[in-house]
Structure formats: structure tokens, C-alpha cells
C-alpha positions, 0 to 999 in steps of 0.5 A: 835365330833359326838353324837350317839343317843341311840334310846332306851333311856327314851322316846324310849323303857321302860320296859312296852313298850318293854314288850308290844312289845314282847308279841304282836310279832308273836308267834310260835303257838305251838300245845297246844297253838293252841288247847288253852288248858292252859289259862294264869292267872297272879298272884302278887306273886312269888309262889302259894299254891296248895290245894288238896281235893279229887283229885282236885288241887286248886290254892291259891296265896300266900299273903304278910306278914300280909295279910288275910289268906285263910280259909278251912277245914282240913279234907281230904286236903293237901297243898303245896307251889310251887315257880314259876320257873324263866326263864331268857333269854338274848341276846346282840346287838353288832356293828357287828350286824348292821355295814355292814349287808344288810337290809332284802329284801333291797339293799346290801349297806343299813345298817340293822337298829338297830330297825330291828335287835332288833325286829329280836332278840326279835322274836327269844327270844320269840320263845324260850320262847314259846317252853319252855312254850310248853314243861312245859305245855305238861309235866304239862298235864302229871302231872309233871313240868320240867324246860328247862334243863329237870329237874323235879321240881314238880310231882303232883302225888307224891306231893299229893299222887295221882295215874296216870291212864294208859290204855294199848291198847295191839296193839300186840294182834290181838284180842284186843278190841280197842273200849273197850280200848277207852271206858275205857279211856273215862270213866277214863276221865269222872270219874276224872272230879269231877265237871268239864265239857267237850265237847270232848276228844282229844289224842296226841300220838306218831308216833309209837302209831298212826301207831299201832292204824291205822294198828290194825285189829280192827281199820284198816277198820275204818281208811280206811273208814275215809280216804276215806270219811273224807278227801283226803288222797292223798292231806292231812296229815291224821295224824292230826285227826282220830276220833275213838270211841269218841276220836280224835287221833292226831299224835304229833311229837313235840320235843325240844332241852334242855338247855344241848343240848339234844333233848327230845320228848314231847310225849314219844315213843310208848305212848300218852296222852288223855285229855278233851277239853272244860273244864272251870278251869282245865288247867292253867298257872300261871305267876308271876311278873318280878324279878324287883323292878318296877314290884314287887306286880304287876299282872304277864304277860306271858313275860317281856323284857327290854334293857340296853345300855353299859355305853360306848355305845359298846352294848345293852343288851336285857333281857327277863324273865318269871315266869310261873307254868303250872298246871293241877288241875285234874291230873288223868283226863289226861290218859296215853295211851300206848301199852305193845306189 
């Protein structure tokens, strides 16, 4: 009888080893990840308490029963407890994935190694988690938390009684002072810093907003000058950066396919979101431990992975999960920009 060795047995790939492997796999660098806006911070619990005081949201991790409580004054404060959304995603390695499949870049008579198949599947699973995190962080930037089905889990504005700041650029009116609109946006960001610092202001905008911005009579000449002196418009995509009156405008057409099969744009059509860069403690994604006994009460990681072989050796289950909650602690400083005409 031929014995089939499972390379993922103990001594091969444990939870810790697979989790480490999937977290160091090449990441699908989404735009917010490239900007580095949201920093990741692990917590040991599956929920966090958010305290709001004068428009600033502060994260207070929940503690085990009997642990020391946090203390704060009650005047002008409100608290809410938020569960960290649990995002599991599984796949399976079947004999058909290996048997008779040519190796990548190899001869057609070479079987695809099991490890190579597993790495390929893990890379795809990581990309799905990265897109989900980008979707959640982009919505959190706008003050809401959605899951992969597009369902709104939390709205920080309604939870804490805050009003979102919006600036109408009125592009349809030729005489609109666009520089004045940009200054209003910048002042809205600066007034909402509330003790935070910033270096520059950035705006991710839809294609419709960007086209109206660069074609408006008050900005068209500025864009032509920038295109002629700040880059090579015949060779480069000039939509990536258009600095105007203190804000760097960037066209962003990112979209995701939700779990129900529908597609959703990360920036709504005709709109944009302006926000500060260089902050210290405004944008964070909190991650809890995996839903496993061996990770209980440990500091959470961005992503977990493990495997389990069928008792009859017919397949190998690949299981990944994340428990993350992105938070914009100063929701009002992310300014919604749009045009009503």
C-alpha cells in the first residue's frame, strides 16, 4: 500500500506558520494602502468601545470580565460598543487541482506541486481580503462601516450625532469661484483637526468630478499650465495628480464586486472625498484575534490562515479570516465634495 504524505501535517504548516505566510504574500496594493492612510492596530478582544468627545472618537478596547475599567468624565461624552466584523473566506484544494495540471512555466507533463497550488489559492484569497479591507476603509473614511455585502453596519455620524461637512463646487455655473470652494474645503478640514496635525490635503474624486474640475473656466487654464510644466501629458496619465489651490486632486475609479454579485464604486459618481495626510492618530483599522481557541486573548493580526485535511485524504480545506474595524476618529474632517449641477 502506498502512503500519501500530507505536507501540511504538524511540522509542516501550523496556524502560526500559515498566518505568517499569508501576511507576507505579495499584497494587492490598493490605493489607500499605497497612500498609507489607515494604520493597523491589533486588539485582544472582539469588540471596541468608541468614545466621542467634542467630535473626536477615541478607541477604548473592551476588557475581560473583572478587568480594570476605563475612567472618564461624563460631560459632553458618549460611548458606543462596536463588534469587529468577522470576515471568513474558505477555499479547498482538490485532487483535480493537482492531478494532470501543468506546472506554471514548466513542461506539460509535470504535475503542479501541491504547495504551488496552495500558494496560488492563498494569494487569491489574500487579494479578496485586501479588496474587502479597501472597501471598508474607503467607507470608513466617509464615516460609515459596510461589510462585503454592501450592508451598512455602523454610521459614525448618526451614532454620535455628528453632521458631515459637504462642499458644493457648482461646476455647472461658469462664474463659480473654484478657488474659494477649495479654500472652504481646506478650512473645513483644518477646523475639524481638533488637536491633530496634518501635512497636506488630498482628494480622491470620481471621473465625473475630475472632468468637470479640469474643464471649468476658472480652472481650465491652470490645468493646461500644470499639464505643460508639471508632467508629460502625451506620455503620462495626468489624472493621478492635479494640485490646485492647496489640494491634490486625484481621479479614483476603484470599484468592487460585492458578495451578492453587484458592483459598487468606491467613490460615488459625481462626488469626491477630501482629507488630510500626515495625521498621527486619526485613521486606524483595528483587528481582533481569529475565532479560534488558540488565538483567544491574543493581539489580533490583519489576516489569519489555516488548513485542515479531510480524514479520508480527499481534499484540504484552506480557511482564512479577518476581524477588522476601520475607524475615522474625526469623521468631520473628511469633507464630501460634489457638484449640484
